Residue frames relative to the residue before (quaternion, step in Angstrom):
aa qw qx qy qz dx dy dz
X 1.0000 0.0000 0.0000 0.0000 0.00 0.00 0.00
X 0.4614 -0.6903 0.4924 0.2609 3.54 -0.84 0.98
X 0.4687 -0.7106 0.4499 0.2701 3.57 -0.72 1.05
X 0.6206 0.5423 -0.3376 0.4548 3.59 1.06 -0.77
X 0.6681 0.4944 -0.3046 0.4652 3.57 0.93 -0.85
X 0.6343 0.5317 -0.3248 0.4577 3.55 1.02 -0.81
X 0.6310 0.5312 -0.3317 0.4579 3.61 1.04 -0.68
X 0.7011 0.4781 -0.2672 0.4565 3.59 1.07 -0.69
X 0.6795 0.5042 -0.3014 0.4396 3.55 1.03 -0.72
X 0.0449 -0.7673 0.6389 0.0320 3.56 -1.12 0.71
X 0.6241 -0.5104 0.4249 0.4116 3.58 -1.26 0.35
X 0.4273 -0.7203 0.4823 0.2570 3.59 -0.80 0.95
X 0.6423 0.5141 -0.3257 0.4659 3.61 1.22 -0.40
X 0.8302 0.2334 -0.0959 0.4971 3.60 0.71 -1.06
X 0.3552 -0.7497 0.4771 0.2900 3.60 1.28 -0.34
X 0.5009 0.6383 -0.4361 0.3893 3.59 1.17 0.56
X 0.6743 -0.4998 0.3613 0.4061 3.54 -1.33 0.32
X 0.3217 -0.7365 0.5671 0.1803 3.52 -1.26 0.50
X 0.3033 -0.7160 0.6014 0.1833 3.52 -1.32 0.50
X 0.3456 -0.7334 0.5478 0.2064 3.57 -0.90 0.93
X 0.1284 -0.7663 0.6277 0.0474 3.56 -0.80 1.08
X 0.2475 -0.8198 0.5008 0.1260 3.56 -0.05 1.34
X 0.6007 0.5754 -0.3632 0.4198 3.60 1.03 -0.63
X 0.7717 0.3280 -0.1678 0.5184 3.57 0.89 -0.94
X 0.3095 -0.7511 0.5089 0.2847 3.61 1.27 -0.30
X 0.5035 0.6046 -0.4413 0.4316 3.54 0.76 1.21
X 0.3192 -0.6689 0.6258 0.2430 3.47 -1.38 0.32
X 0.1996 -0.8274 0.5224 0.0509 3.57 -0.62 1.14
X 0.1771 -0.7276 0.6567 0.0897 3.53 -1.08 0.87
X 0.2764 -0.7728 0.5468 0.1657 3.57 -0.36 1.17
X 0.6250 0.5662 -0.3292 0.4247 3.58 1.04 -0.78
X 0.7568 0.3522 -0.1868 0.5180 3.58 0.98 -0.86
X 0.2957 -0.7767 0.4831 0.2755 3.55 1.38 -0.35
X 0.4971 0.6224 -0.4237 0.4313 3.49 1.05 1.05
X 0.1883 -0.7491 0.6226 0.1257 3.55 -1.22 0.57
X 0.2021 -0.7805 0.5850 0.0880 3.56 -0.79 1.09
X 0.4297 -0.7363 0.4571 0.2536 3.62 -0.71 0.98
X 0.2251 -0.7041 0.6485 0.1815 3.53 -1.32 0.44
X 0.0352 -0.8079 0.5876 -0.0268 3.57 -0.63 1.18
X 0.8383 -0.0637 -0.0231 0.5410 3.53 -0.72 1.13
X 0.7361 -0.4448 0.2184 0.4611 3.53 1.00 0.90
X 0.6499 0.5000 -0.3075 0.4828 3.57 1.28 0.01
X 0.3522 -0.7305 0.5416 0.2211 3.62 -0.71 1.04
X 0.2310 -0.7555 0.6011 0.1207 3.56 -0.86 1.01
X 0.0638 -0.8506 0.5207 -0.0366 3.57 -0.03 1.36
X 0.3967 0.6923 -0.4913 0.3492 3.53 0.78 1.10
X 0.5407 -0.6533 0.4240 0.3179 3.58 -0.85 0.93
X 0.6454 0.5363 -0.3111 0.4461 3.58 1.06 -0.78
X 0.6919 0.4605 -0.2688 0.4868 3.61 1.17 -0.54
X 0.5840 0.5998 -0.3752 0.3979 3.60 1.18 -0.39
X 0.2295 -0.7455 0.6029 0.1675 3.53 -1.22 0.48
X 0.5177 -0.6378 0.4825 0.3039 3.53 -1.20 0.64
X 0.3387 -0.7466 0.5448 0.1766 3.55 -1.11 0.79
X 0.4082 -0.6830 0.5505 0.2526 3.55 -1.12 0.73
X 0.6780 -0.4706 0.3678 0.4285 3.57 -1.31 0.26
X 0.6440 0.5296 -0.3262 0.4454 3.61 0.97 -0.84
X 0.6554 0.4959 -0.3168 0.4734 3.59 0.99 -0.80
X 0.6169 0.5370 -0.3437 0.4614 3.59 0.97 -0.80
X 0.6671 0.5095 -0.2953 0.4563 3.58 0.90 -0.92
X 0.6712 0.4942 -0.3047 0.4609 3.60 1.00 -0.79
X 0.7338 0.4449 -0.2303 0.4588 3.58 0.97 -0.87
X 0.6231 0.5878 -0.3450 0.3837 3.58 0.96 -0.87
X 0.4815 -0.6550 0.4903 0.3142 3.57 -0.94 0.83
X 0.6449 -0.5312 0.3783 0.3985 3.54 -1.14 0.60
X 0.2216 -0.7953 0.5533 0.1104 3.58 -0.80 0.97
């Protein structure tokens, strides 16, 4: 994922920054607890395409606090 693009993209629901999860190929919004898929290098930033994240996934993805 291009770092410049990641800096520009925000969650369409909360307008907060996203975290790139390279393992799952998703952009994650911790605030919304949603993961947006990346397909063929293109982030799909639609609420209908996002999936909800479990507490375990949030703990795995969230930066150390």
